C-alpha positions in Angstrom: 132.4 129.2 87.5 129.8 127.5 85.7 132.0 124.4 84.8 131.4 122.7 88.0 127.8 122.5 87.1 128.6 119.7 84.5 129.0 117.3 87.5 125.4 116.1 87.8 125.5 115.2 91.6 126.6 118.9 92.3 124.1 120.4 89.8 121.4 119.0 91.4 122.6 119.9 95.0 123.2 123.5 93.7 119.6 123.5 92.3 118.5 122.4 95.6 120.2 125.2 97.5 118.7 127.6 95.0 115.3 126.2 95.7 115.7 126.3 99.4 117.3 129.8 99.3 114.2 131.2 97.3 112.0 129.7 99.9 113.7 131.2 103.0 114.1 134.8 101.0 110.2 134.9 100.7 109.8 133.8 104.2 111.9 136.7 105.4 109.7 139.3 103.5 106.7 137.5 104.9 107.9 137.2 108.3 108.7 140.9 108.6 105.0 141.8 107.7 103.6 139.2 109.8 105.2 140.7 112.8 103.8 144.1 111.7 100.5 142.6 111.5 100.4 141.2 114.7 102.7 143.5 116.8 102.4 147.1 114.7 104.9 149.5 115.8 106.4 146.7 118.1 107.5 144.8 114.9 111.1 145.3 115.2 111.3 143.8 118.7 108.9 140.7 117.9 111.2 140.3 114.7 114.3 140.6 116.5 113.4 138.3 119.3 112.2 136.0 116.6 115.6 136.0 114.9 117.1 135.6 118.1 115.3 132.0 118.7 116.7 131.4 114.9 120.1 131.9 116.3 119.7 129.9 119.2 118.7 126.9 117.2 121.7 127.6 115.1 124.2 127.9 117.9 123.0 125.1 119.8 122.1 122.4 117.0 124.7 122.9 114.5 127.7 121.5 116.1 125.3 118.3 116.7 124.6 118.1 113.0 128.4 118.4 111.8 128.9 115.5 114.3 126.5 113.4 112.8 127.0 114.7 109.1 129.7 111.4 108.7 127.5 109.1 110.9 124.2 108.7 109.1 123.2 108.7 105.5 123.1 112.3 104.5 120.7 111.8 101.7 118.1 110.9 104.4 119.0 113.6 106.7 118.9 116.2 104.1 115.4 115.2 102.5 114.2 114.7 106.0 114.9 118.3 107.4 113.9 119.6 104.1 110.2 118.2 104.6 110.2 119.3 108.0 111.1 123.0 107.1 108.4 122.8 104.5 105.4 121.6 106.9 106.4 124.5 109.5 106.2 127.1 106.5 102.8 125.7 105.8 101.7 126.3 109.5 103.0 129.8 110.0 99.9 131.6 108.1 97.6 130.4 110.5 99.4 132.0 113.5 97.2 134.1 115.7 99.7 134.8 118.4 103.2 136.2 118.7 104.2 133.1 121.0 102.9 130.8 118.0 105.3 132.6 115.8 108.2 132.1 118.0 107.4 128.2 118.5 107.3 127.8 114.8 110.4 129.8 114.1 112.3 127.4 116.6 111.0 124.3 114.6 112.2 125.7 111.1 115.3 126.9 112.2 116.3 123.8 114.1 115.9 121.9 110.8 117.8 124.4 109.2 120.5 124.1 111.8 120.9 120.5 110.7 120.7 121.0 107.0 123.1 123.9 106.3 126.2 122.2 108.1 125.1 118.9 106.4 125.0 120.3 103.1 128.1 122.3 103.1 129.9 119.0 104.4 128.9 117.1 101.5 130.2 119.6 98.5 133.8 118.7 99.1 133.3 115.0 98.9 131.6 115.5 95.6 134.2 118.2 94.2 137.3 116.6 95.2 139.4 118.9 93.0 140.6 122.1 94.7 139.9 124.3 91.7 136.3 122.8 91.2 135.4 123.2 95.0 136.7 126.5 95.0 134.2 127.6 92.0 131.6 125.7 94.1 132.1 128.0 97.0 132.0 131.2 94.8 129.1 130.0 93.0 127.0 129.2 96.1 127.8 132.7 97.5 126.6 134.1 94.2 123.6 132.1 94.6 123.0 133.5 98.3 123.4 136.9 96.9 121.0 136.4 94.1 118.6 135.3 96.6 118.9 138.5 98.4 118.0 140.5 95.3 115.6 138.0 93.7 113.7 137.1 96.6 112.3 140.8 97.8 111.6 141.6 93.9 109.6 138.4 93.6 107.8 139.0 96.7 107.1 142.7 95.9 105.5 141.3 92.6 103.4 138.6 94.5 102.3 141.4 97.0 100.7 143.1 94.3 98.1 140.4 93.9 98.1 138.3 96.8 98.1 138.8 100.6 101.6 138.5 102.5 100.6 135.0 104.0 100.6 133.5 100.5 104.4 134.1 100.7 104.9 131.2 103.0 103.4 128.8 100.4 106.1 130.1 98.3 108.7 128.8 101.0 107.2 125.5 101.4 107.0 125.0 97.7 111.0 125.9 97.7 111.7 123.3 100.5 110.0 120.8 98.8 111.8 121.4 95.5 114.9 120.9 97.2 114.0 117.9 98.7 113.1 116.3 95.3 116.5 117.6 94.1 118.3 116.1 96.9 116.9 112.7 96.7 117.3 112.5 92.8 121.1 111.9 93.1 123.5 109.4 94.9 125.5 111.2 97.9 128.4 110.3 99.8 127.9 107.7 102.7 129.2 108.4 106.1 132.9 108.4 106.4 134.8 106.2 109.4 135.3 108.6 112.5 137.5 106.1 114.1 137.5 105.8 118.1 136.3 109.5 118.3 133.4 110.0 120.8 130.4 112.1 119.8 131.2 114.7 122.4 134.5 115.0 120.6 132.9 115.2 117.3 130.8 117.9 118.4 133.6 120.4 120.1 136.4 119.3 117.6 135.3 122.1 115.0 135.2 124.7 117.4 138.4 123.9 119.0 140.4 123.7 115.7 138.5 127.1 114.8 139.2 129.1 117.9 143.0 127.7 117.8 143.6 129.3 114.2 144.5 132.8 114.1 142.6 133.5 110.9 139.5 132.1 111.7 139.6 134.0 115.0 139.6 137.2 112.8 137.0 135.6 110.9 134.8 135.4 113.8 135.4 139.1 114.7 134.2 140.2 111.0 131.4 138.0 111.7 130.5 140.4 114.5 130.6 143.5 112.3 128.5 141.3 109.5 126.0 140.7 112.0 125.7 144.2 113.6 125.1 146.0 110.1 123.0 143.0 108.8 120.9 143.0 111.9 119.9 146.8 111.4 119.1 145.7 107.9 116.9 142.7 108.2 115.5 143.5 112.1 114.5 147.1 111.4 113.8 147.7 107.5 110.0 147.0 107.9 109.7 149.6 110.9 111.9 151.9 109.2 109.9 152.0 105.9 106.2 151.3 107.0 106.3 153.4 110.2 109.0 156.0 109.9 108.4 156.7 106.3 105.0 155.7 106.0 105.5 153.5 102.9 103.4 150.7 101.8 104.4 146.8 102.2 106.1 146.7 98.7 108.4 149.3 99.8 109.7 147.0 102.4 110.7 144.4 99.7 112.4 147.0 97.5 114.3 148.4 100.3 115.7 144.7 101.3 116.1 144.4 97.7 118.6 147.5 97.5 120.7 145.4 100.2 120.8 142.2 97.9 121.8 144.3 94.9 125.0 145.5 96.5 125.7 142.1 97.5 125.4 140.7 94.3 127.6 143.2 92.6 130.0 142.9 95.1 129.7 138.9 94.5 130.5 139.4 90.7 133.5 141.6 90.7 135.1 139.7 93.9 136.7 136.7 91.9 138.9 139.3 89.7 139.3 141.4 93.2 140.6 138.4 95.2 143.1 137.7 92.5 145.0 140.8 93.2 144.3 141.5 97.0 144.5 139.1 99.7 141.5 137.8 101.5 142.3 139.6 104.8 142.6 142.9 102.7 139.3 142.4 100.9 137.2 141.4 104.2 138.7 144.3 105.9 137.7 146.8 103.5 134.3 145.4 103.2 133.8 145.8 107.0 135.1 149.2 107.0 132.3 149.9 104.3 129.7 148.4 106.4 130.6 150.6 109.3 131.1 154.1 107.8 128.0 153.8 105.9 126.1 152.9 109.1 127.7 155.8 111.2 126.9 158.4 108.4 123.2 157.4 108.1 123.1 157.6 112.0 124.5 161.1 111.4 122.2 162.2 108.7 118.9 160.6 110.2 119.9 162.4 113.3 120.2 166.0 111.8 118.2 165.9 108.4 115.8 163.1 109.1 115.6 159.8 107.0 114.8 160.0 103.4 114.1 156.5 101.5 116.6 157.8 98.6 119.4 157.8 101.6 118.1 154.7 103.0 118.3 152.7 99.4 122.0 154.0 98.8 122.8 153.1 102.4 121.5 149.5 102.5 123.2 149.2 98.8 126.4 150.0 100.2 126.5 148.1 103.0 125.5 144.9 100.9 128.3 145.6 99.2 130.5 145.5 102.2 128.5 142.7 103.6 129.5 140.3 100.6 133.0 141.4 100.3 133.5 140.2 103.9 131.7 136.6 103.8 132.7 135.5 100.2 136.2 134.8 100.7 135.4 133.2 104.3 134.8 129.9 102.5 138.4 129.8 100.9 139.7 130.5 104.8 138.0 127.4 106.3 139.0 125.0 103.2 142.7 125.9 104.0 142.4 125.3 107.8 141.3 121.8 108.2 141.9 118.4 106.7 139.3 117.1 104.8 137.8 114.5 107.5 137.7 117.7 109.9 135.8 120.2 107.4 132.1 119.0 108.6 133.0 119.8 112.0 134.6 122.9 110.9 132.1 124.4 109.0 129.5 123.3 111.6 131.5 125.8 113.8 131.8 128.2 111.7 128.0 128.1 111.1 127.4 128.3 115.0 129.8 130.8 116.1 129.0 133.2 113.4 125.4 132.8 114.1 126.4 133.5 117.9 127.0 137.1 116.8 123.8 137.1 115.4 122.0 136.0 118.6 123.6 139.1 120.3 122.7 141.8 117.3 119.2 140.6 116.3 117.8 141.2 119.8 120.1 144.3 120.2 118.9 146.1 116.8 114.9 145.1 117.8 115.4 146.7 121.4 117.6 149.7 120.4 114.9 150.7 117.6 112.0 150.2 119.7 113.2 151.9 122.9 115.8 154.5 121.4 114.6 155.3 117.7 116.7 154.6 114.5 119.4 157.1 114.7 120.6 155.8 118.2 120.2 152.1 116.9 122.3 152.7 113.7 124.8 154.6 115.7 125.3 151.7 118.4 125.6 149.0 115.8 127.9 151.0 113.8 130.3 151.1 117.2 129.7 147.4 117.3 130.8 146.9 113.7 133.9 149.0 114.5 134.6 146.8 117.4 134.8 144.0 115.6 137.3 145.6 112.4 139.5 146.1 115.6 139.3 142.7 116.8 140.0 141.2 113.6 142.8 143.3 112.6 144.5 142.3 116.1 143.8 138.4 115.9 144.6 137.9 112.3 148.1 138.7 111.5 149.1 140.7 108.0 151.5 137.9 107.4 149.4 134.5 107.1 151.5 132.1 104.9 150.2 128.8 104.4 153.4 127.0 105.6 154.8 127.7 109.0 157.9 126.4 110.6 157.3 124.7 114.0 159.0 122.2 116.4 157.4 118.9 117.7 158.7 118.7 121.5 155.5 116.5 122.0 156.3 113.5 119.6 158.8 110.3 120.2 161.7 110.4 117.9 160.6 107.7 116.0 157.0 109.0 115.4 156.7 108.9 111.4 155.4 112.6 111.3 159.1 114.1 112.4 161.0 111.6 110.2 163.0 114.7 108.5 163.5 116.2 112.0 161.7 117.9 115.2 161.8 120.9 113.5 160.2 121.4 110.0 157.8 123.4 107.9 154.5 122.5 106.1 151.0 123.7 105.4 149.9 123.8 109.0 146.4 123.3 110.4 145.0 122.3 113.8 144.7 118.6 114.3 145.9 115.7 116.4 149.6 116.3 115.9 149.2 120.1 115.9 147.1 121.2 118.6 148.6 124.5 118.9 149.5 127.4 116.5 153.1 128.4 116.6 153.7 131.6 118.5 152.8 134.8 116.4 152.0 132.5 113.6 155.7 132.6 112.5 159.0 130.5 112.6 159.6 129.8 116.4 
């Protein structure tokens, strides 16, 4: 996995990702504590709304960024967005009202909505070998899961010596470090997009995504991930500070338990994926999250919530979370041609975050209005709904090559030189606008 770091351009981009993730992780803890400082017991509702604003920016702006990823210099775009995020992070410690938090969060996440799809679209152009690109996907996921573990632990350490507002300075430094690393390497220039309009570029990724059965199944699983993840990210601060009466560093440690589960899964998944299919691994991960959240709801309702049970539950949910998300990059890569990957990654970014747009405010509202037991039970039900939808949308038999018939092409078209009925690795494109019925030989 680490061999791909021999490529200087990818190494610098990977380190930029690490710096950016570390800054974002510190902001997650700091934002939770800022919400509690401003709203007390209403922190879950405030935080859920802030996360919903984040998702609105992601859903609305990511497809636009994906369309521009091959129209403007990527290095300029990435550095500008990093610097914008750093400036916003520096402003957060000075807020005095909840509406100011909401405004700054929108600006911060608008920049992130442009940065992440553009970054993801750049990696396949640098690592053109399929094996190297697969390693890069695994390494990026590992970095994400390590951040989930290390950022809360670093935050807990810093909170022993400084006020939580200082964590936002660490966030700004992370984004600034990312900008310096990106500017230090030459990145691929814009790719030609032919006569495709900007509107077609914005919508192309979603059309490919929603026409591909395995990706519709992935979207259903993203709903499950969002349901369980929202319970963790939105309500941990209320569960730990108000329900259990524990100090600030316990919030960071509880979030760290979730990260520890994620990193454990990320370490063992490469071997597991060599034996089990992506579909099986992702469904097992989703089932684990759903069952654990339901058991925690039952335990909290009958025995009351204990910190030990919360730590174990968050750890197991972290395992299922990583098992569900890690293979997603593999699905995306084999579901589009190289020139369509920026649009497809942007579509995944937007559509998956649309699920978070539902789950974030729902988690905060349920916790505030009905308490933790009811919130966990409802979100477990939502995760189960995603699990069932994924099984129905994503056929168990999902071969790369599919036999299909081209009745829509002229007889002399080069694509059907060997006959209108043929078989090859199929992705949705200008020649294949629909998936063969049932995903198998017509």
